[in-house]
C-alpha positions in Angstrom: 26.7 33.0 64.5 26.9 33.2 60.9 24.6 30.5 59.0 25.7 29.8 54.9 22.7 28.7 52.6 24.5 27.6 49.6 22.8 27.1 45.8 22.5 27.8 42.8 20.3 30.6 43.1 19.6 30.9 39.6 16.8 32.7 40.1 16.8 33.8 43.9 12.9 33.7 44.4 10.7 34.3 47.0 10.8 31.0 49.0 14.4 31.0 49.3 13.9 34.3 51.6 11.6 32.8 53.6 13.4 29.9 54.1 16.4 32.3 55.0 14.2 34.2 57.1 12.7 31.2 59.2 16.5 30.0 59.8 17.6 33.2 61.3 14.5 33.0 63.6 15.1 29.4 64.5 19.3 30.2 64.8 18.5 32.7 67.4 18.8 35.8 65.1 21.6 34.6 63.1 22.9 36.1 60.3 22.1 34.3 57.0 24.5 34.4 54.2 23.9 33.2 50.7 26.7 31.3 49.1 26.1 31.2 45.7 27.6 28.4 44.0 29.9 28.8 41.0 29.3 25.8 39.8 27.6 22.6 42.0 29.3 19.0 41.5 25.4 17.8 41.5 24.2 20.4 39.0 26.7 20.2 36.4 24.0 21.6 33.6 24.7 25.0 32.5 23.3 27.6 34.8 21.1 30.5 33.0 22.5 33.5 34.7 26.4 34.7 35.1 27.7 33.4 38.8 27.8 37.3 39.3 24.5 37.8 38.1 23.2 35.1 40.3 25.2 36.9 43.3 24.2 40.4 42.4 20.2 39.4 42.2 21.1 38.0 45.7 22.3 41.2 46.9 18.9 42.7 45.3 17.1 40.2 47.1 19.0 40.2 50.5 18.4 44.4 50.5 16.7 46.0 53.6 17.0 42.7 55.9 19.8 43.1 58.3 19.4 39.1 59.2 20.8 38.2 55.2 23.8 38.8 53.6 25.6 37.8 50.5 28.9 35.6 50.8 30.7 35.7 47.1 33.7 33.3 47.7 33.1 30.8 45.8 32.7 33.2 42.7 36.9 33.3 43.5 37.6 29.7 43.8 38.4 26.7 41.3 35.0 24.8 40.3 33.3 22.8 41.0 32.0 24.3 44.0 32.9 21.6 46.8 31.5 22.7 50.3 34.7 21.9 51.9 36.8 23.8 50.0 34.5 26.7 50.4 34.1 26.7 54.2 38.1 26.4 54.5 38.5 29.1 52.3 36.0 31.1 54.8 37.7 30.0 57.6 40.8 31.6 56.2 39.7 34.4 55.3 37.8 35.0 58.7 40.6 33.9 60.4 38.5 31.1 62.4 40.9 28.0 62.1 38.8 25.3 60.6 41.2 22.7 61.1 40.0 20.3 64.3 36.8 18.7 65.3 34.3 19.4 67.8 32.7 22.3 68.8 33.8 25.9 69.1 30.4 27.9 69.7 30.3 31.2 68.0 33.3 30.3 66.5 32.0 28.0 63.6 29.6 28.3 60.8 26.6 27.1 60.5 25.8 24.9 57.0 22.0 25.1 56.4 21.0 22.2 54.2 17.8 21.5 52.2 16.3 17.8 52.9 17.3 17.0 49.3 21.0 18.4 49.6 21.0 16.4 52.8 20.0 13.2 51.4 23.6 13.8 49.2 26.2 14.1 52.3 27.8 10.6 51.9 28.7 11.3 48.4 30.2 14.8 48.8 33.9 15.4 48.2 35.7 14.9 51.8 32.7 14.8 53.9 34.4 13.4 56.7 36.1 17.0 57.2 33.1 18.8 57.4 32.3 18.6 61.1 35.8 20.3 61.5 34.5 23.2 59.3 31.0 23.8 60.2 27.6 22.4 62.1 25.0 21.1 59.5 21.5 22.0 60.1 18.8 20.5 57.9 15.5 22.7 57.3 12.4 20.8 55.7 9.0 21.6 55.1 6.5 20.1 57.2 6.1 16.4 56.1 9.3 16.4 54.4 11.1 13.2 54.8 14.0 13.5 56.4 17.7 11.8 55.6 19.5 10.1 58.5 23.1 11.1 58.8 26.0 11.2 61.7 27.1 14.9 60.5 23.0 16.1 60.7 23.1 18.1 64.3 19.8 19.9 64.4 16.7 19.7 62.0 14.4 23.2 61.8 11.2 23.7 60.2 10.4 26.1 57.5 6.9 26.9 55.9 6.2 25.3 52.4 6.2 27.4 49.7 5.8 25.3 46.3 8.2 27.8 44.1 11.5 26.4 42.4 14.0 28.1 40.3 13.1 26.0 37.6 9.4 27.1 37.2 10.6 30.9 37.3 13.0 30.1 34.5 10.5 28.5 32.7 7.7 31.2 33.3 10.4 33.8 31.8 11.2 31.9 28.8 7.5 31.3 28.0 6.9 35.0 28.5 4.7 34.8 31.8 4.7 37.3 34.3 6.9 36.3 37.5 5.8 38.8 39.6 5.3 38.0 43.1 7.4 35.3 42.7 11.0 37.0 43.1 11.2 40.4 44.8 10.7 43.1 42.6 14.1 44.6 41.9 15.3 41.2 41.0 12.1 40.7 38.5 13.7 44.3 37.2 17.0 42.8 37.0 15.9 39.5 35.2 14.4 41.6 32.3 16.9 44.6 32.2 19.5 41.5 31.5 17.4 39.8 29.6 18.3 36.3 31.0 16.3 33.4 31.1 14.5 33.8 27.6 
């Protein structure tokens, strides 16, 4: 089974990796594919790094973990990055069909959403097509209020780590260390490319 974990990842940080590892375990060892958005519909503010740079940082972060991979398909699709359009493109590329409704077991994608993203489900572009393309699994930290939506198939618990990409960018901008907040190769990449300054 493949689980898709989308987001800006601007930059990827350790909390993203902890969530991905916990999701893989909860989903019986599923491969978690990070899906960097080219341009998120709900976050139109400019990214600090290009889509390619964000995907490269994800590849550095996922290296050495057989449970993690990077899926770059959104970088080739029109903007904004609508999940339904991405899932259709993936299904077509991977020969999975992707039209009808209902179950197909291992032939379907699992879409991992944080509780915040799941709260916006009703406003998603062509959300009614989602059940034919993927099973929605929401990950939540202990004590997080969970949204209610008929498309949510399962909720899994992930460790709570107070860390955000915004905080990482602000630390870089202020000239502070981000060691131990992002994987070391990502920290080196950010420095080498002068990102977030």
